[in-house]
Backbone as CSV, one residue per row, in Angstrom:
resi,resn,N_x,N_y,N_z,CA_x,CA_y,CA_z,C_x,C_y,C_z
1,GLN,125.154,129.829,46.881,125.714,129.469,45.585,126.311,130.712,44.946
2,VAL,127.537,130.611,44.529,128.250,131.721,43.930,128.801,131.292,42.584
3,GLN,128.688,132.184,41.630,129.212,131.937,40.301,129.973,133.155,39.814
4,LEU,131.127,132.920,39.211,131.905,133.968,38.579,131.912,133.701,37.084
5,VAL,131.512,134.687,36.309,131.420,134.531,34.866,132.267,135.587,34.184
6,GLU,133.244,135.135,33.404,134.103,136.036,32.651,133.532,136.275,31.260
7,SER,133.863,137.417,30.710,133.494,137.728,29.345,134.493,138.725,28.781
8,GLY,134.486,138.874,27.478,135.317,139.869,26.825,136.544,139.337,26.119
9,GLY,136.806,138.052,26.251,137.944,137.485,25.561,137.696,137.380,24.074
10,GLY,138.746,137.043,23.356,138.621,136.899,21.925,139.954,136.986,21.234
11,LEU,139.889,137.177,19.934,141.074,137.286,19.095,141.345,138.747,18.779
12,VAL,142.577,139.156,18.973,142.957,140.536,18.715,144.364,140.562,18.118
13,GLN,144.631,141.558,17.304,145.952,141.709,16.708,146.936,142.306,17.705
14,PRO,148.215,142.024,17.535,149.207,142.668,18.400,149.054,144.182,18.391
15,GLY,149.157,144.765,19.572,148.958,146.191,19.724,147.526,146.589,20.003
16,GLY,146.619,145.658,19.881,145.218,145.933,20.111,144.851,145.899,21.576
17,SER,143.560,146.046,21.831,143.055,146.121,23.196,141.849,145.226,23.387
18,LEU,141.690,144.760,24.602,140.515,144.022,25.025,140.189,144.418,26.451
19,ARG,138.929,144.314,26.796,138.523,144.508,28.173,137.791,143.268,28.658
20,LEU,138.320,142.664,29.688,137.694,141.514,30.304,136.814,141.945,31.459
21,SER,135.709,141.253,31.617,134.803,141.506,32.724,134.548,140.208,33.468
22,CYS,134.349,140.319,34.750,134.006,139.172,35.572,132.953,139.605,36.573
23,ALA,131.793,139.002,36.481,130.693,139.324,37.374,130.434,138.167,38.327
24,ALA,130.445,138.466,39.595,130.128,137.483,40.621,128.658,137.603,40.991
25,SER,127.991,136.482,41.066,126.573,136.488,41.397,126.262,135.355,42.355
26,GLY,125.119,135.462,42.989,124.697,134.449,43.933,124.635,134.983,45.340
27,ASN,124.832,134.093,46.281,124.723,134.438,47.696,126.034,135.041,48.179
28,ILE,126.200,136.320,47.900,127.426,137.036,48.222,127.133,138.119,49.239
29,PHE,127.917,138.127,50.292,127.780,139.155,51.306,128.814,140.261,51.140
30,SER,130.008,139.884,50.799,131.049,140.868,50.551,132.184,140.207,49.791
31,ILE,132.957,141.025,49.103,134.103,140.549,48.351,135.339,141.307,48.806
32,ASN,136.357,140.569,49.159,137.605,141.188,49.573,138.452,141.506,48.337
33,THR,139.300,140.579,47.961,140.173,140.785,46.818,139.642,140.061,45.592
34,MET,139.727,140.711,44.448,139.431,140.089,43.175,140.672,140.191,42.299
35,GLY,140.836,139.222,41.437,142.023,139.242,40.607,141.849,138.478,39.316
36,TRP,142.834,138.661,38.461,142.904,137.955,37.193,144.178,137.142,37.135
37,TYR,144.041,135.886,36.774,145.159,134.992,36.537,145.120,134.557,35.080
38,ARG,146.234,134.088,34.594,146.254,133.545,33.244,147.181,132.345,33.171
39,GLN,146.884,131.476,32.223,147.701,130.300,32.009,147.768,129.999,30.524
40,ALA,148.968,129.977,30.011,149.213,129.612,28.627,149.660,128.154,28.564
41,PRO,149.427,127.488,27.434,149.869,126.102,27.305,151.355,125.961,27.584
42,GLY,151.701,125.002,28.425,153.084,124.754,28.750,153.699,125.713,29.738
43,LYS,152.914,126.629,30.271,153.417,127.597,31.224,152.627,127.525,32.523
44,GLN,153.244,128.000,33.570,152.585,128.012,34.866,151.536,129.114,34.925
45,ARG,150.534,128.886,35.757,149.553,129.926,35.979,150.192,131.080,36.737
46,GLU,149.844,132.276,36.348,150.424,133.441,36.988,149.356,134.466,37.322
47,LEU,149.614,135.192,38.381,148.761,136.313,38.741,149.047,137.469,37.799
48,VAL,148.008,137.970,37.165,148.139,139.109,36.268,147.942,140.406,37.027
49,ALA,146.859,140.489,37.765,146.544,141.694,38.514,145.525,141.367,39.592
50,SER,145.543,142.129,40.649,144.564,141.970,41.709,144.185,143.333,42.254
51,ILE,143.037,143.380,42.888,142.555,144.627,43.456,141.757,144.325,44.710
52,THR,142.021,145.074,45.758,141.315,144.881,47.011,140.020,145.666,47.018
53,ASP,139.216,145.411,48.036,137.963,146.145,48.171,138.214,147.640,48.303
54,GLY,139.331,148.004,48.881,139.680,149.402,49.039,140.326,150.030,47.822
55,GLY,140.581,149.232,46.791,141.118,149.767,45.558,142.620,149.636,45.376
56,SER,143.303,148.987,46.297,144.737,148.778,46.134,144.985,147.733,45.062
57,THR,145.917,148.008,44.175,146.167,147.129,43.038,147.564,146.545,43.067
58,ASN,147.699,145.423,42.386,148.974,144.751,42.235,149.029,144.160,40.835
59,TYR,150.174,144.313,40.161,150.320,143.844,38.795,151.567,143.003,38.633
60,ALA,151.465,142.028,37.748,152.654,141.317,37.327,153.554,142.266,36.551
61,ASP,154.858,142.082,36.686,155.797,142.957,35.997,155.575,142.956,34.484
62,SER,155.158,141.837,33.950,155.006,141.702,32.511,153.863,142.535,31.934
63,VAL,152.951,142.994,32.778,151.794,143.740,32.276,151.733,145.164,32.801
64,LYS,152.651,145.544,33.660,152.644,146.896,34.200,152.755,147.925,33.085
65,GLY,151.912,148.927,33.168,151.896,149.966,32.162,151.008,149.669,30.982
66,ARG,150.550,148.430,30.857,149.693,148.044,29.739,148.292,147.637,30.183
67,PHE,148.200,146.986,31.332,146.918,146.507,31.837,146.472,147.349,33.023
68,THR,145.170,147.472,33.165,144.592,148.177,34.301,143.437,147.365,34.866
69,ILE,143.497,147.091,36.152,142.414,146.383,36.812,141.548,147.387,37.563
70,SER,140.259,147.152,37.546,139.328,148.010,38.259,138.142,147.170,38.706
71,ARG,137.321,147.749,39.550,136.155,147.008,40.007,134.997,147.956,40.275
72,HIS,133.811,147.423,40.131,132.590,148.123,40.469,131.955,147.326,41.601
73,ASN,132.151,147.799,42.811,131.753,147.019,43.976,130.251,146.756,44.043
74,ALA,129.455,147.731,43.667,128.010,147.560,43.730,127.524,146.478,42.780
75,LYS,128.281,146.225,41.726,127.915,145.200,40.754,128.669,143.894,40.960
76,ASN,129.528,143.850,41.965,130.373,142.676,42.209,131.116,142.266,40.942
77,THR,131.670,143.251,40.288,132.302,143.029,38.998,133.720,143.586,38.991
78,VAL,134.621,142.842,38.383,135.993,143.277,38.207,136.306,143.303,36.717
79,TYR,137.136,144.257,36.318,137.485,144.437,34.919,139.000,144.380,34.750
80,LEU,139.401,144.011,33.578,140.809,144.074,33.208,140.904,144.703,31.829
81,GLN,141.363,145.935,31.794,141.596,146.622,30.533,142.992,146.277,30.054
82,MET,143.087,145.680,28.887,144.349,145.217,28.348,144.663,146.002,27.077
83,ASN,145.721,146.771,27.135,146.162,147.568,25.998,147.530,147.090,25.524
84,SER,147.871,147.495,24.326,149.172,147.145,23.745,149.449,145.653,23.866
85,LEU,148.482,144.867,23.481,148.587,143.423,23.652,149.698,142.831,22.795
86,LYS,150.337,141.832,23.357,151.437,141.136,22.716,151.083,139.668,22.544
87,PRO,151.705,138.989,21.586,151.437,137.554,21.430,151.661,136.761,22.713
88,GLU,152.620,137.165,23.519,152.880,136.455,24.760,151.793,136.647,25.815
89,ASP,150.833,137.527,25.549,149.677,137.657,26.425,148.628,136.586,26.162
90,THR,148.799,135.827,25.104,147.849,134.776,24.766,147.769,133.749,25.885
91,ALA,146.571,133.521,26.374,146.363,132.607,27.488,144.876,132.515,27.783
92,VAL,144.537,131.577,28.643,143.214,131.565,29.236,143.276,132.413,30.493
93,TYR,142.389,133.362,30.586,142.356,134.274,31.718,141.241,133.866,32.669
94,TYR,141.589,133.754,33.929,140.655,133.310,34.954,140.412,134.405,35.977
95,CYS,139.170,134.585,36.307,138.787,135.511,37.365,138.808,134.792,38.706
96,ASN,139.265,135.482,39.711,139.329,134.934,41.059,138.752,135.941,42.045
97,ALA,138.063,135.427,43.044,137.514,136.299,44.074,137.595,135.637,45.432
98,ASP,138.061,136.387,46.387,138.032,135.990,47.788,136.804,136.667,48.378
99,LEU,135.761,135.885,48.649,134.507,136.492,49.041,133.819,135.740,50.163
100,GLN,132.929,136.451,50.811,132.125,135.884,51.877,130.800,135.431,51.279
101,ASP,130.552,134.136,51.326,129.340,133.584,50.749,128.359,133.176,51.850
102,GLY,127.440,132.305,51.502,126.412,131.898,52.449,126.913,131.113,53.640
103,THR,128.143,130.625,53.583,128.734,129.949,54.735,129.230,130.940,55.770
104,TYR,129.271,132.205,55.394,129.744,133.302,56.237,131.246,133.237,56.496
105,TYR,131.935,132.454,55.703,133.384,132.440,55.702,133.880,132.953,54.363
106,TYR,135.040,133.553,54.375,135.655,133.951,53.125,136.232,132.718,52.437
107,GLN,135.877,132.568,51.174,136.347,131.450,50.384,136.812,131.927,49.014
108,ASP,137.602,131.104,48.386,138.193,131.422,47.096,137.342,130.828,45.982
109,TYR,136.905,131.676,45.042,136.101,131.235,43.914,136.804,131.561,42.612
110,TRP,136.533,130.739,41.609,137.147,130.893,40.291,136.103,130.888,39.194
111,GLY,136.345,131.671,38.172,135.529,131.619,36.981,135.962,130.496,36.069
112,GLN,135.223,130.329,34.983,135.490,129.229,34.064,136.628,129.521,33.093
113,GLY,137.015,130.771,32.994,138.087,131.169,32.102,137.584,131.702,30.782
114,THR,138.337,132.621,30.216,138.032,133.158,28.899,139.321,133.239,28.095
115,GLN,139.246,132.821,26.854,140.432,132.746,26.004,140.762,134.107,25.416
116,VAL,142.014,134.485,25.540,142.543,135.675,24.883,143.648,135.229,23.940
117,THR,143.484,135.540,22.673,144.474,135.176,21.675,144.948,136.432,20.961
118,VAL,146.244,136.659,20.997,146.848,137.820,20.350,147.684,137.308,19.187
119,SER,147.214,137.568,17.998,147.875,137.028,16.814,147.529,137.876,15.603
120,SER,148.468,137.960,14.691,148.229,138.639,13.429,147.777,137.680,12.347
């Protein structure tokens, strides 16, 4: 059994910062790639950032230079530091992990989502 739990969302003013956390727990043997996706009402879900077990990162063009993804492998946790937030960053942010669970196969897991609202 694997669970991904996001935290750190909330309401912030434009130009402000938030840090999202996602902790994976349960029967986990290893985690390959972890990432953050977001979906705003009326818009398609998009990949915000991802990071491999080796630390290679990938960012959406819209967040480059403002967001930083990182992970603490020993804690099975991924973070998203969001700076210089804009109203268009408002969305539900979802944590994703490609991990090896008790089935001994790599499978895709998702968190429940955390709301980020950027508004004055």
